[in-house]
N, C-alpha and C positions, 0 to 999 in steps of 0.2 A: 566616536570613531566615524570618519567620513565614509559614506557609502560609495560603492563603485559608481562612476558616472552613468546617468541614464542612457540607455541605448547601447551600452558597451557590452560586447560578448567577448569573453576572454577564454581562449582555448587553454586547456591544461589545468584549470582550477576546479576545485571540488564543486559538485552540484547539489550536495546535501545541506548546503548552508554553513558547513563547518570549514574553517580555514586550516588546511594541513600545514604542519611545520615544514619549511623548506628542507630539502635534502642537503647533507653536508657536501661542500664542493669537492670535486675530484682533483686531488692534488697531483695526479699523474699527468694531467693535461697542462700544457704550457700555452698560455694565452699572451700574445704580445700586441702592442699597438704602436703607432708611430707619432702620436701627438698632433696629427693633422685632423682637425675637427671636420666632420662630414656634414653635420647639421646642428642647428640651434633649435633643440626641442623644447617642449613645454610640459611641465608636470600637470596632469589632469586631476589626480587625486592621490592621497596618501592614507593608507590604513595602518594604524598602530595595533599590532597583534601580539601583545605580550612582550617576548624578548626579541622580536624582530618587527620590521615594517615592510609593507608592500607598497611599491610606488607604481603609478600608471603614468606613462610618458607618451605624449603625442609626437609622432614623427613618421612621415611616409618615406623618408630617405633611407634610414638604417633598417627599416622593416621590409624593404623590397625583396630581399632573399633570406629573411630571418626565419629561424625555426626555434621551437622550444629547446633550450639547452645551449643555444649560442651565447657568445659573450659580447657585451656591449659596454664600452667605457662611458660612464656618466660622470661628468665633472671630475675626470681623473680616477674614478673608482671602477674597477672591473666588476660587472654584475652579470648574472646569468638570467637569460630570458626565461621566465616561468609561464608566460602566456602572451598571446597576440590579440590586440584589440581588432576584432574582425569587422566591426560595423561602425558606421557613423551615428552620432546621436540622432534620435528620431525628431523630425520637425514637430513643432507644436501642433497638436490635434491629429497627428498621424498615428496609425495603429502600431506600426513596427518600423524599425530602421531598415534602410536598404543596405544590403551587404556591399562592401567595397572590394574591388578586385585585389588591391594591395592593402594589407593591414594598415590601419591609421595610427598604430602605436603598439606599445608592448608593456607588459608588467614584469617587474623584477622584485625579488626579495632582498632586503638589506638586513644583515645580522646586527645584533646589538653592539658587538665589538666594533663593527664598521661605523655604526651610527655615532659611537662615542669618540672615535678618532678621525672623523671626517666632517666636512660641512654638510653632508647629506642629512644630518639630523635636523637641519633648518629648512628642508624642502617643504613647500606648501603649494596648493593649487595656483597655477599661474607663474611659478618660478621657471625661468629659462635655464636650460642646462646644455652643456656641450656634449655631443654624442659622436662616438666613433666605433665602427665595427672592428673586430680583431683582424689583424693583418694576415694575408695569405702569402705563401712562399713566392708566388709570381708577382706580388705587388711591389711597387716602388717604395723605398723607405724615405719618404719625404722629410721626416723630422729626425727623431732618434728613437732608440729602443725604449718603449714605455711598458711597464708591467701592469699598471692599473692598481698598484698596491701603494697607497698613500703613506708617506713617511711622517706626515704631520700636517698641521694647519698653520696658517699665518694670516695676518691682517694687512689689507691694503693701507699703506701709510699716506700716500699722496699720489696725485696724477697731474702731470704738467703738459697741457696740450701745446703742441708745436704746430708749425704750418702744415707739415705733411705726416705727422705721426704724433703719438702720445707717449710720454715717458712716465711709466708707472713704478713707484717705489713700494716694495713689499717687505714686511718684516721677515727676518731670517732667524729661526730658532737656533739656539746655541748648539744643540745636538746635531744639526745638519750643516753647520757653517763649513766644516772641514771638507765637505763634498762639493762645494759650490765655488767655482773660479770664474774670473773675468773671461768673457767670451766662451764659456762652457755652456752646456745644455742643462735646462731645468724644466720640469713640467709643472705648470700652474693651472689647476682646474682642468687637467687633461690636455693642455695646449703645450706643444713643444716650443720652447722659447730660448733665445740666446741672452745670456747675462751681459748687459751693456755696462754696468757699473756695480761695484760691491763695496760695502762697508763692514764694520764689525757685526752689526746686527740687522743689516738690511741689504737688499740687492735691487737693482733696477732692470727693467726690460723696456725696450722701445717697440711700440706696436704700430704697425703699418695700417692704413685704412682698411685693408681686406680683413685683417685680424679683428679690428674694432667692429666691423660690420657683421662678421660671421661667428663671433664668440661672445661669451658672457663678459669678457674683459672690456668690451665696449660699454658695458652697463654698470660695472661694479665701481662704487665710489669709496673714498676713504672710510675705513671702519669695517668694510665688508670682509668676510672670512673666505679664504681660498684654500684649496688642497694643494699640497706640495709633494712632488716625488723627485728625488735627486737621481742623477745618472747612475744606473746600476753598475756601470763599468768602474766608477770611482770606488764603489763598495768592494768589488772584486780585487782591485788593485790594493786597497787598504788591507784586506784580509791576506793577500799573498805576501805583502811586505811584512805584515805582523808575524806570519808563520816562518818566513825566511829569517826574521830577527830571532825568533825562538830557536830555530835550528842552528843559527850561528852561535848563539849563547851556549847551547847544549854542546856543540863541538868544542868551543873554547873551554868549557868546564871539563870535558873529557880529556883534552890535552893537558890541562892543569893537573888533573888527577894522575895521569900517566907520568907527568914530569915529577910530581912529588913522590911517586912510588919508586922511580928509578934514581931519584936524587940528582938528575941531570937537568940541563936547560930544556925548555920547550923546543 
């Protein structure tokens, strides 16, 4: 089990050396993101603690106004801040680290279920991650509505560098294909992207230089695993159409039954 990085003081963790199990998430709270990455953070350490893991992520951008209990999207996965890294690592030979005015990072707990169904299981010290704070009502919606609940993972198939952008092809799991359309929105590792082309088992996104520079998709090569979240609106539409179909069939059945009882036409 990797130790917490030297010189890191994390508020909100146990002081008796025992690692408390993280509390269950509050399902009454709705957390939304926009898929516009705020910072490219870096994993400092990962602790594997039985049926969950605790990750420590370095970023001074998303921690500017962060508090324990806030939500931060990490590579497309909504996580709750369990502690703030309040000090910089101590220089060699110094007695203690100097506290920083702004936290230099945060700690978050990742449940076993999330580890099994996302790429967070592969995190290690030095891994770059996309970070975004949850959206506020007064914020602009620059991307699309992102929940931070991954629908699955996929693999980068290829990347084709162009003069001003990169075209990246990503595998499309069969169970998600019906929610993905040409020029529709999809979230890849927490990034709101537009589908530029689509096939039976793949889709493509065209990445501008800003996206390549500010997100992990500028680094990921063929074979890399990414988290996918489809547009939640597509799910609501599917459910609504399904129940409308059920209601229509029930009504047709009722009319058939009435017609058979009266012996007359419908």
